C-alpha positions as CSV (number, residue, x, y, z in Angstrom):
1,X,-18.6,-12.2,13.4
2,X,-15.2,-12.4,14.6
3,X,-13.4,-15.0,15.3
4,X,-13.8,-15.1,19.1
5,X,-17.5,-15.1,18.8
6,X,-17.5,-18.1,16.9
7,X,-18.0,-21.7,16.7
8,X,-15.6,-23.5,14.5
9,X,-16.0,-27.5,13.4
10,X,-12.2,-28.7,12.9
11,X,-12.5,-31.8,10.7
12,X,-9.1,-33.6,10.0
13,X,-8.6,-36.1,7.5
14,X,-5.9,-39.1,7.2
15,X,-3.0,-37.3,6.1
16,X,0.5,-36.8,7.7
17,X,-0.6,-33.1,7.6
18,X,-2.8,-33.9,10.4
19,X,0.2,-33.0,12.7
20,X,-0.3,-28.8,11.2
21,X,-4.3,-29.5,12.3
22,X,-2.8,-29.6,16.1
23,X,-1.0,-25.9,15.3
24,X,-4.5,-24.8,13.7
25,X,-6.1,-25.6,16.3
26,X,-4.2,-23.8,19.0
27,X,-4.1,-20.8,17.1
28,X,-8.2,-20.4,16.6
29,X,-8.8,-21.1,20.3
30,X,-5.6,-18.8,21.3
31,X,-7.7,-16.1,19.3
32,X,-10.8,-16.9,21.0
33,X,-12.7,-19.2,19.1
34,X,-14.7,-22.6,20.4
35,X,-13.1,-25.7,18.3
36,X,-14.5,-29.0,18.2
37,X,-12.3,-31.4,16.5
38,X,-13.9,-34.2,14.4
39,X,-11.1,-37.0,13.1
40,X,-12.0,-39.8,10.8
41,X,-10.3,-43.3,12.4
42,X,-7.6,-42.6,9.7
43,X,-6.6,-39.2,11.1
44,X,-6.1,-41.0,14.2
45,X,-3.1,-42.8,13.4
46,X,-1.1,-39.9,12.4
47,X,-2.2,-37.9,15.6
48,X,-3.9,-38.8,18.8
49,X,-7.0,-37.3,19.8
50,X,-5.5,-36.4,23.3
51,X,-3.4,-33.9,21.6
52,X,-6.6,-32.2,20.3
53,X,-8.4,-32.1,23.6
54,X,-5.6,-31.1,25.3
55,X,-5.4,-28.3,22.9
56,X,-9.1,-26.8,22.9
57,X,-10.1,-28.1,26.1
58,X,-13.3,-30.1,24.6
59,X,-14.0,-33.4,23.5
60,X,-13.1,-34.6,20.5
61,X,-15.1,-36.3,17.7
62,X,-14.0,-39.8,16.8
63,X,-15.3,-42.2,13.8
64,X,-17.1,-45.0,14.7
65,X,-19.6,-42.0,16.5
66,X,-21.6,-42.4,18.9
67,X,-25.1,-40.8,20.9
68,X,-24.3,-38.6,23.6
69,X,-26.9,-39.1,26.4
70,X,-30.0,-39.9,25.3
71,X,-30.8,-37.7,22.3
72,X,-28.2,-35.7,20.9
73,X,-26.6,-36.9,17.6
74,X,-23.5,-35.9,17.1
75,X,-23.4,-35.2,13.4
76,X,-26.5,-32.7,13.7
77,X,-25.7,-30.9,17.0
78,X,-22.1,-30.1,15.6
79,X,-23.3,-29.1,12.0
80,X,-26.0,-26.4,13.9
81,X,-23.8,-24.6,15.8
82,X,-20.8,-24.4,13.4
83,X,-20.5,-20.9,11.9
84,X,-17.5,-22.6,9.9
85,X,-16.2,-26.0,9.0
86,X,-13.1,-26.6,8.6
87,X,-11.7,-29.4,6.9
88,X,-7.8,-29.5,7.4
89,X,-6.1,-31.7,6.0
90,X,-8.4,-32.6,3.7
91,X,-7.5,-35.9,2.0
92,X,-8.5,-36.6,-1.9
93,X,-10.6,-39.5,-0.7
94,X,-12.6,-37.0,2.1
95,X,-13.1,-34.5,-1.5
96,X,-14.4,-37.3,-3.3
97,X,-16.8,-37.9,-1.1
98,X,-18.1,-34.6,-0.1
99,X,-18.5,-33.7,-3.9
100,X,-20.5,-36.1,-4.0
101,X,-22.3,-36.0,-1.0
102,X,-21.6,-39.4,1.0
103,X,-21.9,-39.8,4.9
104,X,-20.5,-42.7,5.8
105,X,-18.2,-41.3,8.1
106,X,-18.9,-38.6,11.2
107,X,-16.9,-35.8,9.6
108,X,-18.7,-36.3,6.3
109,X,-22.1,-36.3,7.6
110,X,-21.4,-33.1,9.7
111,X,-20.6,-31.2,6.1
112,X,-24.0,-32.7,4.3
113,X,-26.2,-31.6,7.2
114,X,-24.5,-28.3,7.7
115,X,-25.3,-24.9,6.3
116,X,-22.1,-22.9,7.6
117,X,-19.3,-22.4,5.1
118,X,-16.8,-24.8,3.9
119,X,-12.9,-23.7,4.2
120,X,-11.2,-27.1,2.7
121,X,-7.3,-27.3,2.6
122,X,-6.1,-29.8,0.5
123,X,-3.0,-32.3,1.1
124,X,-2.1,-34.7,-1.0
125,X,0.6,-36.0,-3.1
126,X,1.3,-34.6,-6.8
127,X,-0.4,-36.9,-9.0
128,X,-3.4,-37.0,-6.6
129,X,-3.6,-33.4,-6.8
130,X,-3.4,-33.1,-10.4
131,X,-5.8,-36.0,-11.2
132,X,-8.6,-34.8,-13.0
133,X,-11.2,-37.0,-10.5
134,X,-9.7,-34.5,-8.1
135,X,-9.7,-31.6,-9.6
136,X,-13.3,-32.0,-11.0
137,X,-14.2,-32.6,-7.3
138,X,-12.9,-29.3,-6.3
139,X,-14.5,-27.8,-9.0
140,X,-17.7,-29.4,-7.7
141,X,-16.9,-28.0,-4.2
142,X,-16.1,-24.4,-5.2
143,X,-19.4,-24.3,-7.7
144,X,-20.9,-24.9,-4.4
145,X,-19.5,-22.4,-2.4
146,X,-16.6,-23.8,-0.7
147,X,-13.4,-22.0,-0.2
148,X,-10.5,-24.1,-1.2
149,X,-7.3,-22.8,0.5
150,X,-3.8,-23.9,-1.0
151,X,-2.3,-26.3,-1.2
152,X,1.1,-24.9,-1.7
153,X,4.4,-26.4,-3.8
154,X,7.0,-28.1,-1.9
155,X,8.4,-31.4,-0.8
156,X,5.6,-33.9,-0.1
157,X,5.7,-36.6,2.2
158,X,6.9,-39.0,-0.9
159,X,9.6,-37.2,-0.9
160,X,9.2,-35.3,-4.4
161,X,9.0,-32.0,-5.1
162,X,5.2,-30.4,-6.4
163,X,2.3,-29.6,-5.1
164,X,-0.3,-31.1,-2.7
165,X,1.6,-29.1,0.7
166,X,-1.3,-28.4,3.3
167,X,-1.4,-24.6,3.4
168,X,0.2,-23.0,6.0
169,X,-2.0,-22.5,9.5
170,X,-2.0,-18.3,9.1
171,X,-3.2,-18.4,6.1
172,X,-5.5,-20.9,6.6
173,X,-6.9,-19.1,9.6
174,X,-6.8,-15.8,7.7
175,X,-9.2,-17.2,5.2
176,X,-11.7,-18.5,8.3
177,X,-11.3,-14.8,9.3
178,X,-12.0,-13.5,5.8
179,X,-15.4,-15.7,5.7
180,X,-16.3,-14.9,9.3
181,X,-16.0,-11.7,8.7
182,X,-17.8,-10.8,4.9
183,X,-20.9,-9.8,6.2
184,X,-19.5,-7.3,8.7
185,X,-20.3,-3.6,8.9
186,X,-17.5,-2.6,6.6
187,X,-19.3,-4.8,3.7
188,X,-18.9,-3.3,0.5
189,X,-16.8,-0.5,1.6
190,X,-13.4,-0.6,-0.1
191,X,-10.9,0.4,1.7
192,X,-6.9,1.7,1.1
193,X,-4.4,1.5,4.3
194,X,-0.7,2.4,3.9
195,X,2.0,0.9,6.2
196,X,5.5,0.8,7.1
197,X,8.4,3.5,6.6
198,X,9.4,4.5,3.2
199,X,13.2,4.3,2.2
200,X,15.1,6.9,0.2
201,X,17.8,5.7,-1.3
202,X,20.9,7.2,-1.1
203,X,23.3,5.6,-3.1
204,X,22.8,1.9,-4.6
205,X,23.7,0.0,-0.7
206,X,22.2,3.0,1.6
207,X,19.0,4.8,2.1
208,X,17.4,6.9,4.6
209,X,14.6,5.6,6.7
210,X,12.9,5.0,10.2
211,X,11.8,2.6,12.4
212,X,8.6,1.7,11.5
213,X,7.8,-2.4,11.5
214,X,4.4,-1.4,9.6
215,X,2.9,-3.4,12.5
216,X,-0.3,-0.4,12.9
217,X,-0.8,-0.2,9.4
218,X,-1.1,-4.4,9.1
219,X,-3.3,-4.8,11.6
220,X,-6.0,-2.1,10.3
221,X,-5.5,-3.7,7.1
222,X,-7.3,-7.5,8.8
223,X,-9.5,-5.3,11.1
224,X,-10.9,-4.3,8.4
225,X,-10.8,-7.3,6.5
226,X,-12.9,-8.8,9.8
227,X,-15.4,-6.3,9.3
228,X,-16.2,-7.4,5.3
229,X,-14.1,-4.5,3.7
230,X,-12.2,-4.6,0.4
231,X,-8.9,-3.8,1.3
232,X,-6.0,-2.6,-0.4
233,X,-2.8,-2.4,1.6
234,X,-0.2,0.0,0.1
235,X,3.5,-1.7,2.1
236,X,6.7,0.2,2.2
237,X,9.1,-2.6,2.5
238,X,8.7,-4.7,5.7
239,X,9.0,-8.9,7.0
240,X,5.4,-8.9,7.5
241,X,3.0,-11.1,5.4
242,X,0.3,-9.6,4.1
243,X,-3.3,-10.1,5.8
244,X,-5.4,-12.5,3.8
245,X,-7.7,-11.0,1.2
246,X,-5.9,-8.3,1.0
247,X,-4.6,-6.8,-2.1
248,X,-1.0,-6.1,-1.4
249,X,0.7,-3.4,-3.1
250,X,4.6,-2.6,-3.4
251,X,6.6,0.8,-3.0
252,X,9.6,1.6,-1.3
253,X,10.0,5.5,-1.3
254,X,7.6,8.2,-0.4
255,X,7.1,9.2,-4.6
256,X,6.6,5.6,-4.5
257,X,3.5,5.6,-2.1
258,X,2.0,8.9,-3.5
259,X,1.8,7.2,-7.1
260,X,0.1,4.3,-5.4
261,X,-2.0,5.9,-3.1
262,X,-3.6,8.7,-6.0
263,X,-4.2,6.2,-8.3
264,X,-6.0,3.9,-5.8
265,X,-8.2,6.6,-4.8
266,X,-11.1,6.9,-7.6
267,X,-11.8,3.5,-6.3
268,X,-11.4,4.0,-2.4
269,X,-14.4,5.0,-0.3
270,X,-12.0,4.8,3.1
271,X,-8.2,5.7,3.4
272,X,-6.0,5.8,6.3
273,X,-2.6,6.9,6.2
274,X,-0.9,4.4,8.6
275,X,2.8,4.7,7.1
276,X,6.1,6.1,8.4
277,X,6.5,8.5,5.2
278,X,9.5,10.0,4.5
279,X,9.1,14.1,4.8
280,X,13.1,14.2,3.5
281,X,15.1,12.5,1.0
282,X,18.4,12.8,-1.0
283,X,18.6,15.6,-3.0
284,X,20.9,13.3,-5.0
285,X,21.1,9.3,-5.5
286,X,24.5,9.1,-5.8
287,X,25.6,5.9,-8.4
288,X,27.7,4.2,-6.8
289,X,28.8,3.1,-3.2
290,X,29.8,5.9,-1.4
291,X,33.3,4.7,0.4
292,X,34.0,5.3,4.2
293,X,37.5,7.2,3.5
294,X,35.1,9.9,1.3
295,X,36.3,13.6,2.5
296,X,34.0,16.3,2.8
297,X,31.3,14.2,2.9
298,X,27.3,16.6,3.0
299,X,24.3,15.8,2.6
300,X,21.4,17.7,1.0
301,X,18.3,16.8,1.3
302,X,15.2,18.0,-0.3
303,X,11.2,17.8,0.9
304,X,8.9,14.7,-0.1
305,X,5.7,15.3,-1.9
306,X,2.7,15.7,0.9
307,X,0.4,12.9,-0.1
308,X,-2.2,13.7,2.8
309,X,-2.2,17.7,1.1
310,X,-3.1,16.0,-2.7
311,X,-5.3,14.0,-1.3
312,X,-7.0,16.9,0.4
313,X,-7.0,18.8,-2.7
314,X,-8.7,15.2,-4.8
315,X,-11.3,15.2,-2.2
316,X,-12.2,18.6,-2.5
317,X,-12.3,18.5,-6.4
318,X,-14.1,14.5,-6.6
319,X,-15.8,13.8,-3.4
320,X,-13.5,11.1,-2.6
321,X,-12.6,9.3,-0.1
322,X,-15.9,9.8,1.9
323,X,-13.5,9.2,4.9
324,X,-10.0,10.0,5.4
325,X,-7.6,8.7,8.9
326,X,-4.0,10.0,9.4
327,X,-1.2,9.5,12.3
328,X,0.3,11.7,14.2
329,X,3.5,10.0,14.9
330,X,5.4,12.5,17.9
331,X,8.0,13.1,20.4
332,X,7.2,16.1,21.8
333,X,3.5,18.5,21.9
334,X,1.7,15.4,20.8
335,X,-2.0,17.1,21.4
336,X,-0.7,20.2,19.3
337,X,1.0,18.9,16.5
338,X,-2.0,16.0,16.2
339,X,-5.0,19.0,16.1
340,X,-2.8,20.9,13.4
341,X,-2.2,17.9,11.1
342,X,-6.3,17.0,11.8
343,X,-7.0,20.4,10.4
344,X,-4.5,21.4,8.0
345,X,-5.1,18.3,6.3
346,X,-8.2,18.3,6.3
347,X,-8.8,14.8,8.3
348,X,-11.9,13.4,9.7
349,X,-10.1,11.0,12.7
350,X,-5.9,11.4,13.2
351,X,-4.5,8.4,15.9
352,X,-2.1,10.6,17.8
353,X,1.0,8.4,19.4
354,X,4.1,9.2,21.1
355,X,6.3,7.4,19.9
356,X,9.5,8.7,22.2
357,X,7.9,6.1,25.1
358,X,9.3,2.4,24.3
359,X,6.3,0.6,24.5
360,X,3.9,2.4,22.2
361,X,4.9,3.1,18.3
362,X,7.4,1.8,16.4
363,X,9.0,-1.8,16.4
364,X,6.5,-2.8,19.2
365,X,2.7,-4.6,19.6
366,X,1.5,-2.4,21.7
367,X,0.7,1.3,21.0
368,X,-1.0,4.0,23.5
369,X,-2.9,6.7,21.0
370,X,-4.9,9.5,21.5
371,X,-8.0,9.4,19.0
372,X,-9.3,13.1,17.6
373,X,-12.2,13.5,15.3
374,X,-13.2,17.1,13.5
375,X,-16.4,17.1,15.4
376,X,-14.2,17.2,18.6
377,X,-13.8,13.8,20.1
378,X,-10.8,13.7,22.1
379,X,-10.4,9.8,23.6
380,X,-7.1,8.5,24.5
381,X,-7.0,5.1,24.8
382,X,-4.5,2.8,27.1
383,X,-1.8,0.9,26.4
384,X,-3.0,-2.0,24.4
385,X,-2.2,-4.2,21.7
386,X,-2.0,-2.7,18.4
387,X,-4.6,-5.7,17.3
388,X,-6.8,-3.3,19.7
389,X,-6.1,-0.1,18.4
390,X,-7.1,-0.7,15.1
391,X,-10.3,-2.1,16.4
392,X,-11.2,0.7,17.7
393,X,-10.1,2.6,15.2
394,X,-12.7,1.0,13.0
395,X,-15.0,1.2,15.5
396,X,-14.8,5.1,15.3
397,X,-15.7,4.7,11.4
398,X,-18.5,2.6,11.6
399,X,-20.1,3.9,14.8
400,X,-19.0,7.7,14.0
401,X,-17.3,8.6,11.2
402,X,-20.0,6.6,8.7
403,X,-22.5,8.1,10.1
404,X,-21.7,11.8,10.3
405,X,-19.5,11.7,6.7
C-alpha cells in the first residue's frame, strides 16, 4: 500500500515535542494520506486541537472521549480503519501504558483495539529514556512488533545534552512508508540503485564532475522501498538524505562505484544504474594544489571503467541480476543514442532523458523521459516529478520486466 492510499491514526501525547507532530501531520496529508489525530489531555496543553484540525481537515479526537452520533464508538472506529497507528511523541508514561495493555484514555484504547502496525517515536529526557523500566517497556513493545523510531541525541527540554529527542519528521515519515510497503509487489526482491555524479580528483582540492544532483536515483530507491524491496543505494557525493530503510554505500569516483556495484551484484535481483558516472578522469592526480599562475598547464584524460559492460559480462556468466536498467542522459540524438546503449550494454530497460532542457534532467525536481525496453516498448512520458517517473519505472518492472525476465 502507498501512503496516498492509507488511513493514518496519529497519536499525540503530552510532551514538548508535540509541536513537531503538527509538522508530521502536515507532511502525511501532503503525501495524500487521510490523517485522524488522537490527542491525550496532556498533549492539548502543548498544542491546541484546532492546529491539527486545520492541518488535516478532519475532526480531532481528544480525551475524555465521547460517542459520535448514536452508535459509533471512536476507539473502535479509529482502530478498525487505521492502516498504521503512529504515536509521536510517545512519552515514557504512554510507552508504559502500551506495554502493560492499559486503556485508560482514548489513544491507549485505540492501540489496544487495532491490529494495524504500531510506529512509536519516543521523546523524553535522557534519564527517563535510560531507565530500566523504559527500556524494558520498549523491549516488550518491540517483541510485539512495534516499530521504534529514534530517539535522537541533542539538546533536550531540560537544557541538558543527551538521547531523548523525538526523531526527525522525515525519519518517522520514511518509517511509515516502509511499514505500508513491506508487502508490496517487490517484496523479497533485492534492488541495487546507483545515484549522483561521480567526482574524479585533479588535485587535493579540485575534481572533474557533472551536474547530477542524485534526485532521480534517490527517488528510484524510495519508490522501490515503497513497493517492499530491500534496497542498497550506492551513492556519489550528494546532500540528499538516504531513504529510510535503504543501505547506503558512499563512493566518490567511478572506480569506487565499480567496486561497490560488482561486490553487491551477486546478492542483487534488480540493478538500476541511475548514477551519472564519469566517462573520463585525469590521467595523473597532482599531489598538491595547482596554482593559478602555473604556466603551460594541460590536462590529459583517460577513460574510466565501463561498469555496465562489466555487469553484462557478469550477468552472462552467473545469470544475475535478473533485470538491469540504465539511463541515457543526452543532449542530442536522444533515441538513437538510447537504443545504442540499450543494445550495446544488453539492458532490459533504458530511461532516456534530454538533459539540455532546463526543466528536465540534472539539478531539478522534474524529468521528461522516454522508456525503451528490449521487447520493443517505446513510451514517452510527459514532464513529471522525479518521484512519479520513478514510480513508472517500477511499474514497468512489476508489470512487464519481471514477467518476461
